[in-house]
The first five atom37 places (N, CA, C, CB, O) and aatype in JSON, in Angstrom:
{
  "aatype": [12, 10, 12, 19, 0, 7, 10, 0, 1, 0, 6, 14, 3, 9, 16, 10, 3, 7, 9, 0, 8, 1, 10, 5, 15, 12, 7, 5, 1, 16, 14, 1, 7, 7, 10, 1, 17, 15, 1, 15, 15, 19, 11, 2, 10, 10, 3, 1, 0, 1, 2, 5, 7, 12, 19, 1, 11, 14, 6, 15, 0],
  "atom_mask": [
    [1, 1, 1, 1, 1],
    [1, 1, 1, 1, 1],
    [1, 1, 1, 1, 1],
    [1, 1, 1, 1, 1],
    [1, 1, 1, 1, 1],
    [1, 1, 1, 0, 1],
    [1, 1, 1, 1, 1],
    [1, 1, 1, 1, 1],
    [1, 1, 1, 1, 1],
    [1, 1, 1, 1, 1],
    [1, 1, 1, 1, 1],
    [1, 1, 1, 1, 1],
    [1, 1, 1, 1, 1],
    [1, 1, 1, 1, 1],
    [1, 1, 1, 1, 1],
    [1, 1, 1, 1, 1],
    [1, 1, 1, 1, 1],
    [1, 1, 1, 0, 1],
    [1, 1, 1, 1, 1],
    [1, 1, 1, 1, 1],
    [1, 1, 1, 1, 1],
    [1, 1, 1, 1, 1],
    [1, 1, 1, 1, 1],
    [1, 1, 1, 1, 1],
    [1, 1, 1, 1, 1],
    [1, 1, 1, 1, 1],
    [1, 1, 1, 0, 1],
    [1, 1, 1, 1, 1],
    [1, 1, 1, 1, 1],
    [1, 1, 1, 1, 1],
    [1, 1, 1, 1, 1],
    [1, 1, 1, 1, 1],
    [1, 1, 1, 0, 1],
    [1, 1, 1, 0, 1],
    [1, 1, 1, 1, 1],
    [1, 1, 1, 1, 1],
    [1, 1, 1, 1, 1],
    [1, 1, 1, 1, 1],
    [1, 1, 1, 1, 1],
    [1, 1, 1, 1, 1],
    [1, 1, 1, 1, 1],
    [1, 1, 1, 1, 1],
    [1, 1, 1, 1, 1],
    [1, 1, 1, 1, 1],
    [1, 1, 1, 1, 1],
    [1, 1, 1, 1, 1],
    [1, 1, 1, 1, 1],
    [1, 1, 1, 1, 1],
    [1, 1, 1, 1, 1],
    [1, 1, 1, 1, 1],
    [1, 1, 1, 1, 1],
    [1, 1, 1, 1, 1],
    [1, 1, 1, 0, 1],
    [1, 1, 1, 1, 1],
    [1, 1, 1, 1, 1],
    [1, 1, 1, 1, 1],
    [1, 1, 1, 1, 1],
    [1, 1, 1, 1, 1],
    [1, 1, 1, 1, 1],
    [1, 1, 1, 1, 1],
    [1, 1, 1, 1, 1]
  ],
  "atom_positions": [
    [[-0.1, -23.23, -8.56], [0.75, -22.07, -8.77], [0.02, -21.05, -9.66], [2.09, -22.49, -9.41], [0.19, -19.85, -9.48]],
    [[-0.77, -21.52, -10.6], [-1.5, -20.61, -11.48], [-2.49, -19.74, -10.71], [-2.23, -21.39, -12.56], [-2.63, -18.55, -10.99]],
    [[-3.18, -20.32, -9.74], [-4.15, -19.57, -8.95], [-3.45, -18.49, -8.13], [-4.95, -20.51, -8.02], [-3.93, -17.35, -8.06]],
    [[-2.34, -18.82, -7.51], [-1.59, -17.86, -6.69], [-1.07, -16.74, -7.59], [-0.4, -18.56, -5.95], [-1.16, -15.57, -7.23]],
    [[-0.54, -17.09, -8.74], [-0.03, -16.08, -9.67], [-1.15, -15.17, -10.15], [0.66, -16.75, -10.86], [-0.98, -13.96, -10.24]],
    [[-2.29, -15.76, -10.46], [-3.42, -14.97, -10.93], [-3.91, -13.99, -9.87], [0.0, 0.0, 0.0], [-4.21, -12.84, -10.19]],
    [[-4.0, -14.43, -8.63], [-4.43, -13.54, -7.55], [-3.41, -12.42, -7.33], [-4.62, -14.34, -6.25], [-3.79, -11.27, -7.1]],
    [[-2.13, -12.75, -7.4], [-1.08, -11.74, -7.2], [-1.08, -10.72, -8.33], [0.3, -12.42, -7.1], [-0.85, -9.53, -8.1]],
    [[-1.35, -11.16, -9.56], [-1.39, -10.23, -10.69], [-2.63, -9.35, -10.64], [-1.35, -10.98, -12.02], [-2.57, -8.17, -10.97]],
    [[-3.76, -9.92, -10.23], [-5.01, -9.18, -10.2], [-5.01, -8.1, -9.11], [-6.18, -10.13, -9.97], [-5.62, -7.04, -9.28]],
    [[-4.33, -8.37, -8.02], [-4.29, -7.44, -6.89], [-2.86, -7.38, -6.36], [-5.3, -7.86, -5.76], [-2.52, -8.1, -5.42]],
    [[-2.0, -6.54, -6.95], [-0.57, -6.53, -6.61], [-0.26, -6.25, -5.13], [0.11, -5.51, -7.44], [0.8, -6.66, -4.65]],
    [[-1.15, -5.56, -4.41], [-0.87, -5.23, -3.01], [-1.41, -6.26, -2.03], [-1.45, -3.89, -2.69], [-1.37, -6.03, -0.82]],
    [[-1.92, -7.39, -2.51], [-2.48, -8.4, -1.64], [-1.38, -9.06, -0.81], [-3.25, -9.46, -2.45], [-0.27, -9.25, -1.3]],
    [[-1.69, -9.39, 0.43], [-0.72, -10.03, 1.32], [-0.75, -11.55, 1.14], [-0.99, -9.66, 2.8], [-1.66, -12.09, 0.5]],
    [[0.24, -12.21, 1.7], [0.25, -13.67, 1.66], [-0.98, -14.24, 2.38], [1.55, -14.23, 2.3], [-1.59, -15.2, 1.93]],
    [[-1.33, -13.61, 3.52], [-2.53, -14.04, 4.24], [-3.78, -13.82, 3.4], [-2.65, -13.28, 5.57], [-4.7, -14.64, 3.42]],
    [[-3.82, -12.72, 2.66], [-4.96, -12.43, 1.8], [-5.12, -13.48, 0.71], [0.0, 0.0, 0.0], [-6.23, -13.92, 0.42]],
    [[-4.01, -13.87, 0.12], [-4.05, -14.92, -0.91], [-4.51, -16.23, -0.3], [-2.66, -15.1, -1.59], [-5.34, -16.93, -0.87]],
    [[-3.97, -16.56, 0.88], [-4.36, -17.8, 1.55], [-5.85, -17.81, 1.85], [-3.55, -17.98, 2.86], [-6.52, -18.82, 1.65]],
    [[-6.37, -16.69, 2.33], [-7.79, -16.6, 2.65], [-8.64, -16.77, 1.39], [-8.11, -15.25, 3.31], [-9.65, -17.48, 1.41]],
    [[-8.24, -16.14, 0.31], [-9.0, -16.26, -0.94], [-9.0, -17.7, -1.45], [-8.41, -15.33, -2.02], [-10.03, -18.21, -1.88]],
    [[-7.84, -18.35, -1.39], [-7.76, -19.74, -1.86], [-8.65, -20.64, -1.02], [-6.31, -20.24, -1.82], [-9.33, -21.52, -1.56]],
    [[-8.66, -20.44, 0.3], [-9.51, -21.23, 1.18], [-10.98, -20.99, 0.87], [-9.21, -20.91, 2.64], [-11.77, -21.93, 0.82]],
    [[-11.34, -19.72, 0.68], [-12.75, -19.41, 0.43], [-13.23, -19.96, -0.92], [-12.98, -17.89, 0.48], [-14.41, -20.22, -1.11]],
    [[-12.29, -20.14, -1.85], [-12.63, -20.71, -3.16], [-12.62, -22.24, -3.13], [-11.65, -20.19, -4.22], [-12.99, -22.88, -4.11]],
    [[-12.19, -22.82, -2.01], [-12.15, -24.28, -1.88], [-10.96, -24.93, -2.56], [0.0, 0.0, 0.0], [-10.97, -26.14, -2.8]],
    [[-9.94, -24.15, -2.87], [-8.75, -24.7, -3.51], [-7.94, -25.51, -2.5], [-7.87, -23.57, -4.13], [-7.73, -25.07, -1.37]],
    [[-7.51, -26.65, -2.89], [-6.7, -27.5, -2.02], [-5.24, -27.07, -2.08], [-6.84, -28.98, -2.43], [-4.77, -26.53, -3.08]],
    [[-4.54, -27.31, -0.98], [-3.1, -27.02, -0.93], [-2.37, -28.03, -1.8], [-2.57, -27.06, 0.55], [-2.96, -29.01, -2.24]],
    [[-1.09, -27.79, -2.06], [-0.33, -28.76, -2.87], [-0.32, -30.18, -2.28], [1.1, -28.29, -3.03], [-0.18, -31.16, -3.0]],
    [[-0.49, -30.27, -0.95], [-0.51, -31.58, -0.31], [-1.92, -32.11, -0.11], [0.19, -31.52, 1.03], [-2.11, -33.17, 0.49]],
    [[-2.92, -31.39, -0.62], [-4.29, -31.87, -0.55], [-5.1, -31.37, 0.62], [0.0, 0.0, 0.0], [-6.26, -31.76, 0.78]],
    [[-4.52, -30.51, 1.45], [-5.25, -29.99, 2.61], [-6.19, -28.86, 2.23], [0.0, 0.0, 0.0], [-6.23, -28.42, 1.08]],
    [[-6.95, -28.4, 3.23], [-7.89, -27.32, 3.0], [-7.41, -25.98, 3.53], [-9.2, -27.65, 3.62], [-7.85, -24.93, 3.06]],
    [[-6.5, -25.99, 4.51], [-6.03, -24.75, 5.12], [-4.69, -24.34, 4.51], [-5.9, -24.91, 6.64], [-3.72, -25.09, 4.54]],
    [[-4.67, -23.13, 3.96], [-3.46, -22.6, 3.35], [-2.64, -21.85, 4.39], [-3.8, -21.68, 2.17], [-3.2, -21.11, 5.2]],
    [[-1.35, -22.03, 4.36], [-0.44, -21.29, 5.24], [0.32, -20.26, 4.42], [0.54, -22.26, 5.98], [0.44, -20.37, 3.2]],
    [[0.84, -19.25, 5.13], [1.65, -18.22, 4.45], [2.83, -18.84, 3.72], [2.14, -17.18, 5.45], [3.16, -18.44, 2.61]],
    [[3.46, -19.83, 4.36], [4.66, -20.42, 3.76], [4.33, -21.15, 2.45], [5.33, -21.4, 4.74], [5.12, -21.11, 1.51]],
    [[3.18, -21.8, 2.39], [2.77, -22.47, 1.14], [2.53, -21.46, 0.04], [1.51, -23.32, 1.37], [2.94, -21.65, -1.11]],
    [[1.84, -20.37, 0.39], [1.57, -19.32, -0.59], [2.87, -18.69, -1.06], [0.63, -18.25, 0.0], [3.07, -18.47, -2.25]],
    [[3.77, -18.39, -0.11], [5.05, -17.76, -0.46], [5.87, -18.66, -1.37], [5.86, -17.43, 0.8], [6.46, -18.19, -2.34]],
    [[5.9, -19.95, -1.08], [6.64, -20.9, -1.91], [6.11, -20.88, -3.34], [6.54, -22.32, -1.33], [6.9, -20.79, -4.28]],
    [[4.79, -20.96, -3.51], [4.21, -20.96, -4.85], [4.4, -19.62, -5.55], [2.72, -21.3, -4.78], [4.63, -19.57, -6.76]],
    [[4.29, -18.52, -4.79], [4.48, -17.2, -5.37], [5.93, -17.01, -5.82], [4.09, -16.11, -4.37], [6.18, -16.44, -6.89]],
    [[6.88, -17.48, -5.03], [8.29, -17.4, -5.43], [8.55, -18.22, -6.7], [9.19, -17.9, -4.29], [9.28, -17.77, -7.59]],
    [[7.96, -19.41, -6.78], [8.12, -20.23, -7.98], [7.51, -19.55, -9.2], [7.47, -21.61, -7.77], [8.09, -19.58, -10.28]],
    [[6.34, -18.93, -9.01], [5.69, -18.23, -10.12], [6.55, -17.05, -10.57], [4.28, -17.74, -9.71], [6.66, -16.79, -11.77]],
    [[7.15, -16.33, -9.63], [8.03, -15.2, -9.99], [9.26, -15.69, -10.73], [8.45, -14.43, -8.72], [9.67, -15.08, -11.72]],
    [[9.85, -16.79, -10.28], [11.04, -17.33, -10.95], [10.74, -17.77, -12.37], [11.6, -18.5, -10.17], [11.62, -17.74, -13.23]],
    [[9.5, -18.18, -12.64], [9.11, -18.63, -13.98], [8.57, -17.48, -14.82], [8.08, -19.74, -13.88], [8.15, -17.68, -15.96]],
    [[8.56, -16.27, -14.25], [8.11, -15.1, -15.01], [6.61, -14.93, -15.08], [0.0, 0.0, 0.0], [6.12, -14.14, -15.89]],
    [[5.86, -15.64, -14.26], [4.41, -15.54, -14.26], [3.92, -14.3, -13.51], [3.8, -16.79, -13.66], [2.82, -13.81, -13.77]],
    [[4.74, -13.81, -12.58], [4.42, -12.64, -11.77], [5.67, -11.78, -11.72], [3.92, -13.04, -10.33], [6.78, -12.29, -11.57]],
    [[5.48, -10.49, -11.83], [6.64, -9.59, -11.72], [7.15, -9.53, -10.29], [6.28, -8.19, -12.22], [6.37, -9.56, -9.34]],
    [[8.46, -9.43, -10.16], [9.05, -9.26, -8.85], [8.78, -7.85, -8.37], [10.58, -9.55, -8.87], [8.77, -6.91, -9.17]],
    [[8.54, -7.68, -7.05], [8.28, -6.33, -6.56], [9.48, -5.41, -6.79], [7.93, -6.36, -5.07], [10.63, -5.81, -6.62]],
    [[9.18, -4.19, -7.19], [10.26, -3.22, -7.43], [10.79, -2.73, -6.09], [9.78, -2.03, -8.3], [10.01, -2.43, -5.18]],
    [[12.1, -2.65, -5.96], [12.69, -2.16, -4.71], [12.58, -0.64, -4.66], [14.17, -2.6, -4.58], [12.72, 0.04, -5.68]],
    [[12.34, -0.13, -3.48], [12.14, 1.33, -3.32], [13.44, 2.06, -3.22], [11.3, 1.62, -2.1], [13.45, 3.28, -3.08]]
  ]
}
């Protein structure tokens, strides 16, 4: 969750696919130990990080 939060904070406009690609290229394992990150895994961790205050929630337009 820390890696996902850090990537989201460093680049606020990054997509879920972008985060997944970065995590894969860095060799980070998924929560279940796999190598391929899915959007749903990234979204789950990003939502948890937002709920814990690690990442700001996007402002509504």
